[in-house]
BALOBA-1460 file (C-alpha; in Angstrom, 3 decimals):
// residues 363
<rec num="1" residu="m" x="0.000" y="0.000" z="0.000"/>
<rec num="2" residu="s" x="1.444" y="3.394" z="-0.971"/>
<rec num="3" residu="l" x="1.796" y="5.904" z="1.824"/>
<rec num="4" residu="r" x="2.346" y="8.834" z="-0.508"/>
<rec num="5" residu="r" x="-0.468" y="11.329" z="-0.450"/>
<rec num="6" residu="d" x="-3.339" y="11.180" z="-2.881"/>
<rec num="7" residu="e" x="-3.017" y="13.257" z="-6.029"/>
<rec num="8" residu="g" x="-3.455" y="16.996" z="-5.709"/>
<rec num="9" residu="v" x="-1.298" y="20.098" z="-5.391"/>
<rec num="10" residu="a" x="-0.482" y="21.215" z="-1.850"/>
<rec num="11" residu="k" x="1.072" y="24.590" z="-2.544"/>
<rec num="12" residu="i" x="0.241" y="27.035" z="0.259"/>
<rec num="13" residu="e" x="-0.105" y="30.764" z="-0.274"/>
<rec num="14" residu="l" x="-0.695" y="33.498" z="2.270"/>
<rec num="15" residu="k" x="-1.752" y="36.737" z="0.593"/>
<rec num="16" residu="n" x="-1.674" y="39.949" z="2.647"/>
<rec num="17" residu="v" x="-2.554" y="38.003" z="5.785"/>
<rec num="18" residu="t" x="-2.884" y="39.991" z="9.008"/>
<rec num="19" residu="k" x="-3.764" y="38.658" z="12.449"/>
<rec num="20" residu="a" x="-4.654" y="40.880" z="15.391"/>
<rec num="21" residu="f" x="-5.693" y="39.989" z="18.934"/>
<rec num="22" residu="k" x="-7.658" y="42.903" z="20.399"/>
<rec num="23" residu="n" x="-5.328" y="45.875" z="19.833"/>
<rec num="24" residu="e" x="-2.170" y="43.866" z="19.189"/>
<rec num="25" residu="v" x="-1.155" y="43.014" z="15.617"/>
<rec num="26" residu="v" x="0.878" y="39.807" z="15.679"/>
<rec num="27" residu="i" x="1.088" y="39.167" z="11.910"/>
<rec num="28" residu="q" x="1.436" y="42.134" z="9.565"/>
<rec num="29" residu="e" x="0.347" y="41.748" z="5.927"/>
<rec num="30" residu="m" x="2.234" y="38.522" z="5.396"/>
<rec num="31" residu="n" x="2.868" y="37.260" z="1.874"/>
<rec num="32" residu="l" x="4.350" y="33.790" z="1.744"/>
<rec num="33" residu="t" x="4.461" y="30.934" z="-0.762"/>
<rec num="34" residu="i" x="5.192" y="27.375" z="0.417"/>
<rec num="35" residu="q" x="5.874" y="25.165" z="-2.577"/>
<rec num="36" residu="d" x="4.188" y="21.800" z="-3.058"/>
<rec num="37" residu="g" x="6.291" y="19.006" z="-1.571"/>
<rec num="38" residu="s" x="8.729" y="21.315" z="0.193"/>
<rec num="39" residu="f" x="10.009" y="21.037" z="3.765"/>
<rec num="40" residu="t" x="9.464" y="24.624" z="4.921"/>
<rec num="41" residu="v" x="10.558" y="25.715" z="8.393"/>
<rec num="42" residu="l" x="9.252" y="28.822" z="10.137"/>
<rec num="43" residu="v" x="11.879" y="29.975" z="12.625"/>
<rec num="44" residu="g" x="12.225" y="32.936" z="14.942"/>
<rec num="45" residu="p" x="12.276" y="33.979" z="18.593"/>
<rec num="46" residu="s" x="9.356" y="33.388" z="20.947"/>
<rec num="47" residu="g" x="6.445" y="35.686" z="20.156"/>
<rec num="48" residu="c" x="7.450" y="36.334" z="16.532"/>
<rec num="49" residu="g" x="4.164" y="34.936" z="15.160"/>
<rec num="50" residu="k" x="5.349" y="31.631" z="13.695"/>
<rec num="51" residu="s" x="2.917" y="29.396" z="15.634"/>
<rec num="52" residu="t" x="0.054" y="31.797" z="14.896"/>
<rec num="53" residu="t" x="0.894" y="31.533" z="11.193"/>
<rec num="54" residu="l" x="0.838" y="27.751" z="11.455"/>
<rec num="55" residu="r" x="-2.528" y="27.755" z="13.223"/>
<rec num="56" residu="m" x="-4.031" y="30.011" z="10.563"/>
<rec num="57" residu="i" x="-2.914" y="27.604" z="7.826"/>
<rec num="58" residu="a" x="-4.459" y="24.719" z="9.768"/>
<rec num="59" residu="g" x="-7.676" y="26.657" z="10.367"/>
<rec num="60" residu="l" x="-7.305" y="26.736" z="14.153"/>
<rec num="61" residu="e" x="-7.045" y="30.533" z="14.039"/>
<rec num="62" residu="k" x="-8.986" y="32.864" z="11.764"/>
<rec num="63" residu="q" x="-6.944" y="35.565" z="10.064"/>
<rec num="64" residu="t" x="-8.138" y="39.136" z="10.587"/>
<rec num="65" residu="s" x="-7.676" y="39.943" z="6.901"/>
<rec num="66" residu="g" x="-6.103" y="38.460" z="3.777"/>
<rec num="67" residu="d" x="-6.457" y="35.110" z="2.011"/>
<rec num="68" residu="i" x="-5.036" y="31.641" z="2.606"/>
<rec num="69" residu="w" x="-4.843" y="29.195" z="-0.281"/>
<rec num="70" residu="i" x="-4.067" y="25.479" z="-0.179"/>
<rec num="71" residu="g" x="-3.671" y="24.098" z="-3.679"/>
<rec num="72" residu="d" x="-6.198" y="25.773" z="-5.946"/>
<rec num="73" residu="k" x="-8.678" y="26.481" z="-3.146"/>
<rec num="74" residu="c" x="-9.069" y="29.528" z="-0.924"/>
<rec num="75" residu="v" x="-9.639" y="28.054" z="2.543"/>
<rec num="76" residu="n" x="-10.647" y="31.209" z="4.430"/>
<rec num="77" residu="d" x="-13.994" y="29.707" z="5.390"/>
<rec num="78" residu="t" x="-13.004" y="26.029" z="5.299"/>
<rec num="79" residu="p" x="-13.070" y="24.309" z="8.717"/>
<rec num="80" residu="p" x="-9.857" y="22.590" z="9.915"/>
<rec num="81" residu="g" x="-11.149" y="19.081" z="9.258"/>
<rec num="82" residu="m" x="-11.803" y="19.890" z="5.593"/>
<rec num="83" residu="r" x="-8.427" y="21.424" z="4.732"/>
<rec num="84" residu="d" x="-6.622" y="18.096" z="4.150"/>
<rec num="85" residu="v" x="-4.045" y="19.105" z="6.770"/>
<rec num="86" residu="a" x="-2.640" y="16.938" z="9.580"/>
<rec num="87" residu="m" x="-1.083" y="18.611" z="12.610"/>
<rec num="88" residu="v" x="1.519" y="17.250" z="15.047"/>
<rec num="89" residu="f" x="1.714" y="19.150" z="18.327"/>
<rec num="90" residu="q" x="4.433" y="19.686" z="20.902"/>
<rec num="91" residu="n" x="2.417" y="17.907" z="23.619"/>
<rec num="92" residu="y" x="1.516" y="14.818" z="21.483"/>
<rec num="93" residu="a" x="-2.244" y="15.133" z="22.306"/>
<rec num="94" residu="l" x="-2.722" y="11.360" z="22.650"/>
<rec num="95" residu="y" x="-5.739" y="9.670" z="24.216"/>
<rec num="96" residu="p" x="-4.364" y="8.195" z="27.487"/>
<rec num="97" residu="t" x="-6.967" y="5.415" z="27.775"/>
<rec num="98" residu="m" x="-6.377" y="4.120" z="24.246"/>
<rec num="99" residu="t" x="-3.593" y="1.828" z="23.057"/>
<rec num="100" residu="v" x="-1.118" y="2.890" z="20.400"/>
<rec num="101" residu="r" x="-3.165" y="1.037" z="17.780"/>
<rec num="102" residu="e" x="-6.403" y="2.692" z="18.912"/>
<rec num="103" residu="n" x="-4.825" y="6.154" z="18.935"/>
<rec num="104" residu="i" x="-3.530" y="5.728" z="15.397"/>
<rec num="105" residu="e" x="-6.719" y="4.338" z="13.882"/>
<rec num="106" residu="f" x="-9.140" y="6.590" z="15.780"/>
<rec num="107" residu="g" x="-9.460" y="9.060" z="12.919"/>
<rec num="108" residu="l" x="-9.833" y="6.247" z="10.387"/>
<rec num="109" residu="k" x="-12.767" y="4.800" z="12.321"/>
<rec num="110" residu="n" x="-14.457" y="8.194" z="12.363"/>
<rec num="111" residu="r" x="-14.056" y="8.329" z="8.589"/>
<rec num="112" residu="k" x="-15.629" y="4.855" z="8.277"/>
<rec num="113" residu="v" x="-12.504" y="3.320" z="6.709"/>
<rec num="114" residu="p" x="-13.043" y="-0.475" z="6.425"/>
<rec num="115" residu="k" x="-11.331" y="-2.585" z="9.089"/>
<rec num="116" residu="k" x="-9.079" y="-4.472" z="6.651"/>
<rec num="117" residu="e" x="-7.823" y="-1.223" z="5.113"/>
<rec num="118" residu="r" x="-7.307" y="0.297" z="8.572"/>
<rec num="119" residu="e" x="-5.234" y="-2.658" z="9.714"/>
<rec num="120" residu="a" x="-3.039" y="-2.586" z="6.611"/>
<rec num="121" residu="l" x="-2.468" y="1.158" z="6.909"/>
<rec num="122" residu="v" x="-1.616" y="1.012" z="10.613"/>
<rec num="123" residu="k" x="0.744" y="-1.929" z="10.009"/>
<rec num="124" residu="d" x="2.636" y="-0.160" z="7.212"/>
<rec num="125" residu="i" x="2.959" y="3.117" z="9.093"/>
<rec num="126" residu="c" x="4.044" y="1.518" z="12.368"/>
<rec num="127" residu="e" x="6.811" y="-0.303" z="10.530"/>
<rec num="128" residu="i" x="8.033" y="3.027" z="9.149"/>
<rec num="129" residu="v" x="8.084" y="4.828" z="12.517"/>
<rec num="130" residu="g" x="9.202" y="1.840" z="14.599"/>
<rec num="131" residu="l" x="6.051" y="1.305" z="16.643"/>
<rec num="132" residu="t" x="5.189" y="-2.295" z="15.747"/>
<rec num="133" residu="p" x="6.305" y="-3.730" z="19.141"/>
<rec num="134" residu="y" x="4.215" y="-1.157" z="21.031"/>
<rec num="135" residu="l" x="0.824" y="-1.404" z="19.325"/>
<rec num="136" residu="d" x="-0.929" y="-2.764" z="22.421"/>
<rec num="137" residu="k" x="0.693" y="-0.406" z="24.928"/>
<rec num="138" residu="k" x="-0.875" y="2.782" z="26.264"/>
<rec num="139" residu="p" x="0.855" y="6.188" z="26.146"/>
<rec num="140" residu="h" x="1.905" y="6.171" z="29.815"/>
<rec num="141" residu="a" x="4.090" y="3.107" z="29.130"/>
<rec num="142" residu="l" x="5.987" y="4.841" z="26.292"/>
<rec num="143" residu="s" x="9.013" y="7.131" z="26.243"/>
<rec num="144" residu="g" x="8.774" y="10.699" z="24.948"/>
<rec num="145" residu="g" x="10.222" y="9.688" z="21.600"/>
<rec num="146" residu="q" x="7.772" y="6.798" z="21.240"/>
<rec num="147" residu="r" x="4.820" y="9.069" z="22.044"/>
<rec num="148" residu="q" x="6.010" y="11.504" z="19.401"/>
<rec num="149" residu="r" x="6.096" y="8.649" z="16.890"/>
<rec num="150" residu="v" x="2.496" y="7.771" z="17.782"/>
<rec num="151" residu="a" x="1.491" y="11.371" z="17.099"/>
<rec num="152" residu="l" x="3.326" y="11.189" z="13.757"/>
<rec num="153" residu="a" x="1.694" y="7.883" z="12.838"/>
<rec num="154" residu="r" x="-1.741" y="9.223" z="13.696"/>
<rec num="155" residu="a" x="-1.163" y="12.139" z="11.320"/>
<rec num="156" residu="m" x="0.281" y="9.887" z="8.602"/>
<rec num="157" residu="v" x="-2.722" y="7.579" z="8.360"/>
<rec num="158" residu="k" x="-4.767" y="10.461" z="7.008"/>
<rec num="159" residu="k" x="-2.425" y="10.736" z="4.004"/>
<rec num="160" residu="p" x="-2.936" y="14.521" z="4.002"/>
<rec num="161" residu="k" x="-1.709" y="17.035" z="1.448"/>
<rec num="162" residu="v" x="0.017" y="19.022" z="4.194"/>
<rec num="163" residu="f" x="1.742" y="18.058" z="7.452"/>
<rec num="164" residu="i" x="2.019" y="20.825" z="10.033"/>
<rec num="165" residu="f" x="4.462" y="20.496" z="12.949"/>
<rec num="166" residu="d" x="4.373" y="22.880" z="15.921"/>
<rec num="167" residu="e" x="7.729" y="22.469" z="17.737"/>
<rec num="168" residu="p" x="7.211" y="18.677" z="17.922"/>
<rec num="169" residu="l" x="10.680" y="17.842" z="19.278"/>
<rec num="170" residu="s" x="11.015" y="20.473" z="22.015"/>
<rec num="171" residu="n" x="10.082" y="18.031" z="24.811"/>
<rec num="172" residu="l" x="12.762" y="15.505" z="23.846"/>
<rec num="173" residu="d" x="16.351" y="15.283" z="25.079"/>
<rec num="174" residu="a" x="19.201" y="16.378" z="22.805"/>
<rec num="175" residu="k" x="20.169" y="12.897" z="21.571"/>
<rec num="176" residu="l" x="16.583" y="11.960" z="20.747"/>
<rec num="177" residu="r" x="15.968" y="15.302" z="19.030"/>
<rec num="178" residu="n" x="18.898" y="14.605" z="16.715"/>
<rec num="179" residu="q" x="17.539" y="11.146" z="15.935"/>
<rec num="180" residu="m" x="14.004" y="12.393" z="15.304"/>
<rec num="181" residu="r" x="15.275" y="15.169" z="13.025"/>
<rec num="182" residu="t" x="16.907" y="12.555" z="10.818"/>
<rec num="183" residu="e" x="13.769" y="10.427" z="10.832"/>
<rec num="184" residu="l" x="11.542" y="13.365" z="9.885"/>
<rec num="185" residu="i" x="13.816" y="14.249" z="6.951"/>
<rec num="186" residu="q" x="13.642" y="10.652" z="5.709"/>
<rec num="187" residu="l" x="9.887" y="10.575" z="6.257"/>
<rec num="188" residu="h" x="9.432" y="13.710" z="4.176"/>
<rec num="189" residu="q" x="11.461" y="12.200" z="1.343"/>
<rec num="190" residu="r" x="9.380" y="9.020" z="1.464"/>
<rec num="191" residu="l" x="5.955" y="10.681" z="1.608"/>
<rec num="192" residu="g" x="6.574" y="13.492" z="-0.879"/>
<rec num="193" residu="t" x="4.171" y="15.661" z="1.108"/>
<rec num="194" residu="t" x="4.328" y="19.360" z="1.966"/>
<rec num="195" residu="f" x="5.834" y="19.772" z="5.454"/>
<rec num="196" residu="v" x="5.428" y="23.044" z="7.366"/>
<rec num="197" residu="y" x="7.457" y="23.048" z="10.554"/>
<rec num="198" residu="v" x="7.739" y="25.611" z="13.343"/>
<rec num="199" residu="t" x="10.727" y="25.880" z="15.672"/>
<rec num="200" residu="h" x="12.666" y="28.500" z="17.640"/>
<rec num="201" residu="d" x="15.822" y="26.379" z="17.260"/>
<rec num="202" residu="q" x="17.901" y="27.629" z="14.327"/>
<rec num="203" residu="v" x="20.019" y="24.444" z="14.322"/>
<rec num="204" residu="e" x="16.837" y="22.430" z="13.838"/>
<rec num="205" residu="a" x="15.742" y="24.772" z="11.060"/>
<rec num="206" residu="m" x="19.070" y="24.701" z="9.223"/>
<rec num="207" residu="s" x="19.401" y="20.917" z="9.375"/>
<rec num="208" residu="m" x="15.850" y="20.043" z="8.290"/>
<rec num="209" residu="g" x="14.354" y="22.614" z="5.967"/>
<rec num="210" residu="d" x="14.911" y="23.099" z="2.252"/>
<rec num="211" residu="q" x="13.175" y="26.481" z="2.638"/>
<rec num="212" residu="i" x="13.457" y="28.550" z="5.799"/>
<rec num="213" residu="v" x="11.234" y="31.475" z="6.737"/>
<rec num="214" residu="v" x="12.919" y="33.746" z="9.284"/>
<rec num="215" residu="m" x="10.384" y="35.768" z="11.271"/>
<rec num="216" residu="n" x="10.559" y="38.566" z="13.827"/>
<rec num="217" residu="k" x="7.788" y="40.660" z="15.393"/>
<rec num="218" residu="g" x="5.143" y="39.360" z="13.015"/>
<rec num="219" residu="k" x="7.117" y="40.072" z="9.850"/>
<rec num="220" residu="i" x="9.095" y="37.874" z="7.478"/>
<rec num="221" residu="q" x="12.760" y="38.861" z="7.513"/>
<rec num="222" residu="q" x="13.965" y="36.488" z="4.784"/>
<rec num="223" residu="v" x="12.864" y="33.352" z="2.931"/>
<rec num="224" residu="d" x="15.687" y="31.262" z="1.489"/>
<rec num="225" residu="a" x="17.550" y="27.973" z="1.423"/>
<rec num="226" residu="p" x="19.616" y="27.325" z="4.588"/>
<rec num="227" residu="m" x="23.055" y="28.111" z="3.173"/>
<rec num="228" residu="k" x="21.753" y="31.174" z="1.347"/>
<rec num="229" residu="l" x="20.472" y="32.519" z="4.673"/>
<rec num="230" residu="y" x="23.805" y="31.847" z="6.312"/>
<rec num="231" residu="h" x="26.120" y="33.242" z="3.652"/>
<rec num="232" residu="d" x="23.896" y="35.973" z="2.213"/>
<rec num="233" residu="p" x="21.635" y="37.461" z="4.936"/>
<rec num="234" residu="e" x="19.347" y="40.265" z="3.834"/>
<rec num="235" residu="n" x="19.447" y="42.145" z="7.118"/>
<rec num="236" residu="l" x="20.977" y="42.457" z="10.570"/>
<rec num="237" residu="f" x="18.341" y="40.296" z="12.253"/>
<rec num="238" residu="t" x="18.868" y="37.308" z="9.956"/>
<rec num="239" residu="a" x="22.656" y="37.699" z="10.157"/>
<rec num="240" residu="q" x="22.576" y="37.498" z="13.954"/>
<rec num="241" residu="f" x="19.809" y="34.918" z="14.321"/>
<rec num="242" residu="i" x="21.317" y="32.327" z="11.969"/>
<rec num="243" residu="g" x="24.668" y="30.928" z="13.066"/>
<rec num="244" residu="t" x="26.290" y="29.606" z="16.267"/>
<rec num="245" residu="p" x="27.932" y="31.632" z="17.659"/>
<rec num="246" residu="a" x="26.067" y="34.517" z="16.086"/>
<rec num="247" residu="m" x="27.674" y="36.909" z="13.618"/>
<rec num="248" residu="n" x="29.855" y="39.498" z="15.376"/>
<rec num="249" residu="i" x="28.272" y="42.930" z="14.834"/>
<rec num="250" residu="f" x="29.725" y="46.393" z="15.554"/>
<rec num="251" residu="h" x="28.694" y="49.994" z="15.026"/>
<rec num="252" residu="f" x="30.663" y="51.150" z="12.021"/>
<rec num="253" residu="r" x="31.689" y="54.468" z="13.564"/>
<rec num="254" residu="e" x="33.347" y="52.695" z="16.510"/>
<rec num="255" residu="v" x="36.014" y="50.995" z="14.394"/>
<rec num="256" residu="e" x="39.333" y="52.617" z="13.601"/>
<rec num="257" residu="g" x="41.218" y="51.614" z="10.508"/>
<rec num="258" residu="l" x="38.269" y="50.440" z="8.369"/>
<rec num="259" residu="h" x="37.683" y="52.724" z="5.385"/>
<rec num="260" residu="v" x="35.385" y="51.802" z="2.533"/>
<rec num="261" residu="e" x="34.265" y="53.265" z="-0.773"/>
<rec num="262" residu="t" x="30.524" y="53.830" z="-0.669"/>
<rec num="263" residu="e" x="27.965" y="56.554" z="-1.256"/>
<rec num="264" residu="v" x="25.495" y="55.136" z="1.249"/>
<rec num="265" residu="e" x="25.597" y="55.439" z="5.014"/>
<rec num="266" residu="i" x="26.915" y="52.391" z="6.844"/>
<rec num="267" residu="g" x="25.452" y="51.788" z="10.290"/>
<rec num="268" residu="y" x="26.983" y="48.423" z="11.171"/>
<rec num="269" residu="f" x="29.467" y="45.868" z="9.969"/>
<rec num="270" residu="g" x="30.054" y="42.263" z="10.988"/>
<rec num="271" residu="f" x="31.804" y="38.971" z="10.381"/>
<rec num="272" residu="r" x="31.217" y="35.294" z="11.086"/>
<rec num="273" residu="p" x="33.343" y="33.851" z="13.937"/>
<rec num="274" residu="e" x="34.875" y="31.217" z="11.629"/>
<rec num="275" residu="h" x="36.056" y="33.896" z="9.184"/>
<rec num="276" residu="a" x="38.298" y="35.508" z="11.806"/>
<rec num="277" residu="l" x="41.894" y="34.244" z="11.583"/>
<rec num="278" residu="l" x="44.066" y="33.936" z="14.696"/>
<rec num="279" residu="h" x="47.725" y="34.989" z="14.174"/>
<rec num="280" residu="p" x="47.561" y="34.583" z="10.376"/>
<rec num="281" residu="g" x="50.769" y="36.522" z="9.623"/>
<rec num="282" residu="y" x="51.242" y="40.216" z="8.907"/>
<rec num="283" residu="y" x="50.811" y="39.907" z="5.147"/>
<rec num="284" residu="t" x="47.207" y="38.747" z="5.310"/>
<rec num="285" residu="e" x="44.964" y="41.501" z="3.949"/>
<rec num="286" residu="g" x="41.999" y="42.351" z="6.108"/>
<rec num="287" residu="l" x="40.725" y="44.108" z="9.185"/>
<rec num="288" residu="a" x="43.376" y="43.433" z="11.859"/>
<rec num="289" residu="v" x="42.473" y="43.537" z="15.537"/>
<rec num="290" residu="e" x="44.677" y="43.212" z="18.614"/>
<rec num="291" residu="g" x="42.916" y="41.722" z="21.631"/>
<rec num="292" residu="e" x="42.931" y="39.525" z="24.720"/>
<rec num="293" residu="i" x="41.310" y="36.093" z="25.013"/>
<rec num="294" residu="l" x="38.599" y="36.147" z="27.699"/>
<rec num="295" residu="t" x="37.303" y="32.580" z="27.405"/>
<rec num="296" residu="r" x="38.137" y="29.364" z="25.560"/>
<rec num="297" residu="e" x="35.604" y="26.680" z="24.714"/>
<rec num="298" residu="s" x="36.772" y="23.429" z="23.167"/>
<rec num="299" residu="l" x="34.031" y="21.427" z="21.411"/>
<rec num="300" residu="g" x="36.177" y="18.615" z="20.071"/>
<rec num="301" residu="a" x="36.631" y="19.404" z="16.389"/>
<rec num="302" residu="e" x="36.245" y="23.150" z="16.889"/>
<rec num="303" residu="n" x="37.375" y="25.811" z="19.354"/>
<rec num="304" residu="i" x="35.519" y="29.008" z="20.241"/>
<rec num="305" residu="y" x="37.338" y="31.999" z="21.719"/>
<rec num="306" residu="q" x="35.829" y="35.140" z="23.179"/>
<rec num="307" residu="v" x="38.171" y="38.032" z="22.444"/>
<rec num="308" residu="k" x="38.114" y="41.508" z="24.001"/>
<rec num="309" residu="a" x="39.422" y="44.355" z="21.853"/>
<rec num="310" residu="k" x="39.115" y="48.131" z="21.774"/>
<rec num="311" residu="m" x="36.223" y="47.941" z="19.311"/>
<rec num="312" residu="g" x="34.314" y="45.461" z="21.523"/>
<rec num="313" residu="t" x="34.049" y="41.788" z="22.426"/>
<rec num="314" residu="f" x="33.656" y="39.180" z="19.695"/>
<rec num="315" residu="f" x="33.896" y="35.438" z="19.009"/>
<rec num="316" residu="v" x="36.431" y="33.538" z="16.918"/>
<rec num="317" residu="k" x="35.863" y="29.935" z="15.847"/>
<rec num="318" residu="n" x="38.489" y="27.679" z="14.301"/>
<rec num="319" residu="f" x="39.320" y="24.022" z="13.802"/>
<rec num="320" residu="l" x="42.991" y="24.143" z="14.779"/>
<rec num="321" residu="a" x="44.697" y="22.936" z="17.949"/>
<rec num="322" residu="p" x="43.442" y="25.071" z="20.871"/>
<rec num="323" residu="l" x="45.547" y="27.979" z="22.153"/>
<rec num="324" residu="e" x="46.028" y="26.854" z="25.746"/>
<rec num="325" residu="q" x="48.398" y="29.473" z="27.159"/>
<rec num="326" residu="k" x="48.336" y="32.454" z="24.795"/>
<rec num="327" residu="k" x="46.301" y="35.415" z="26.023"/>
<rec num="328" residu="h" x="47.196" y="38.275" z="23.673"/>
<rec num="329" residu="v" x="46.168" y="37.571" z="20.081"/>
<rec num="330" residu="r" x="46.116" y="39.225" z="16.703"/>
<rec num="331" residu="v" x="42.982" y="38.551" z="14.674"/>
<rec num="332" residu="v" x="42.534" y="39.345" z="10.988"/>
<rec num="333" residu="v" x="39.234" y="39.204" z="9.114"/>
<rec num="334" residu="p" x="39.758" y="39.156" z="5.325"/>
<rec num="335" residu="y" x="37.947" y="42.063" z="3.695"/>
<rec num="336" residu="e" x="35.852" y="39.769" z="1.514"/>
<rec num="337" residu="h" x="34.298" y="38.255" z="4.656"/>
<rec num="338" residu="l" x="33.024" y="41.549" z="6.075"/>
<rec num="339" residu="y" x="29.290" y="42.282" z="5.945"/>
<rec num="340" residu="y" x="27.867" y="45.816" z="5.939"/>
<rec num="341" residu="f" x="24.449" y="47.048" z="7.041"/>
<rec num="342" residu="a" x="22.581" y="50.349" z="6.820"/>
<rec num="343" residu="p" x="21.489" y="52.144" z="10.018"/>
<rec num="344" residu="d" x="18.045" y="50.517" z="9.643"/>
<rec num="345" residu="g" x="19.651" y="47.035" z="9.530"/>
<rec num="346" residu="q" x="19.270" y="46.303" z="5.815"/>
<rec num="347" residu="r" x="22.228" y="44.699" z="4.076"/>
<rec num="348" residu="i" x="24.488" y="46.865" z="1.924"/>
<rec num="349" residu="r" x="26.249" y="45.097" z="-0.946"/>
<rec num="350" residu="g" x="28.986" y="46.140" z="-3.337"/>
<rec num="351" residu="i" x="31.255" y="47.706" z="-0.693"/>
<rec num="352" residu="e" x="34.886" y="48.204" z="-1.752"/>
<rec num="353" residu="v" x="37.632" y="48.388" z="0.860"/>
<rec num="354" residu="r" x="39.960" y="51.345" z="0.389"/>
<rec num="355" residu="a" x="42.508" y="50.786" z="3.193"/>
<rec num="356" residu="r" x="44.608" y="47.647" z="3.581"/>
<rec num="357" residu="s" x="45.777" y="45.736" z="6.670"/>
<rec num="358" residu="l" x="45.054" y="48.482" z="9.188"/>
<rec num="359" residu="v" x="44.978" y="47.541" z="12.872"/>
<rec num="360" residu="a" x="41.606" y="48.387" z="14.438"/>
<rec num="361" residu="g" x="42.817" y="49.271" z="17.914"/>
<rec num="362" residu="g" x="44.176" y="47.178" z="20.739"/>
<rec num="363" residu="a" x="42.458" y="45.912" z="23.860"/>
């Protein structure tokens, strides 16, 4: 029996969608396209509006204005059960008095699916998500990861056009989260269904999504593939939100020795921690900074240093042997790895460096 969804396009479009609660606007004229069959992740800090967006797509919240389309149908007035959407929640939402089998097939019984078909569907899905040995157990006898698989299986039996996930892994420990991320990626590839996934964890977003929607204060900051977001951020928020440690950002006027050719006003500049070179030699062209190491963090393959300099404190990440004793360091950031931003935070491109190898102040 095929577990791929029934035929039909599951492209999702939000057109000028606004959501307000009383006097507070939480989503502001959002325009977003989620392509059919994509794994799209909505990511941002708590309160940015990502879960509200998800609930509007599912029909659990009514938008204040604008239109929501799933496939070729505007679903503004379509109830949740008629949108061909299956939702997996953070808290699993399982029936405690039912067995795993009964939880999974509950929706099928309500839809009057014949017993033989129900049994075949439950069998196939439980083999995929590793629940076959637990079919007769109740939720209280399962681990957190097993309960999450039951919630997944219950959504899968519907063979929906769209799967919606609202921070489904946040209750799991780190090791199990990593495992479940891999399983969800494989599941998406097998089902060929549109996945819309909400998380506040940028590592989760970067490792799972083929399209990431970065949100802040009810607005979309950037929509792009993971590596595009990382290497080519559109604004200061995306630059600092994506990446661990975050991009080092400084007020442009606070830095001595950095002169650029531009007709626009520069408010900020920054660089990724891994682009900063420790003691690279005096012939390396770039912004050179003298500073003192405040902290060292060794993570096995990589080392993270917190460096204090006249222009401020910043992070350096490298994959070399750790500097155990050295305190004073010289750091150079090649000019091509510097990012520039306008005073309002928007990215400025096409900047040409005029000065070469100037030291930007000591500690």
